[in-house]
N, C-alpha and C positions, 0 to 999 in steps of 0.2 A: 811630821805632825800626825798624830793618831786620828782615827775617824771620830772618836769621842771628843777630842779637842776641837776638831774642825766643826762638828755639829754644835758644840757649846758656843763657839765663837760666832757662828752664823746666827744662833738663837739670840745672843746678846745684841747683834746688829739689828735683827728683826724687832727686838723688844725696845730698841733705842736706848740701851743701857750703856751709854758712853758719855764722856765729858766734852768731847770736841770732834770736829770733822777730821782733824789730824790723827786722832786716836783711831778712828775708823779706817782712814787711809793706811795706817800701819798694819791694822788687822787684815785688810784686803791684800796688802803686799805679802803678809805671812801666809795667807791662804793660797795666793798665787804661786809662791815658791814651795810651800809645804804639802800641797795636794797635787798628785799627778793628774794630768789632764784626763787620762782614761778613767779616773774615778769620779769625774764630774758628769752630771746628767742634767739635761734641760727638760722642762715639762714638754710632753708631746702635745702638739697642736693638731686639731682635726684637719684633714686635707680638704682643700677647696674643690668644688666640682660635684659631680654626681656621687651618690653613695655607692658602695660596692654592690654588685648584683647578688641577689640571693640564690642559693643553690638548692 
């Protein structure tokens, strides 16, 4: 699956542009098999605790 195809598919899911949950499940399966794990990123969350010391 190309990056453009994956992005378009994710955008359709976010826009709720689907007829049924089964359709979305199929898309998620396609993304799972078509996009290598190393290409997926998660949003970065701030670390808990004290902020870094200023230099």
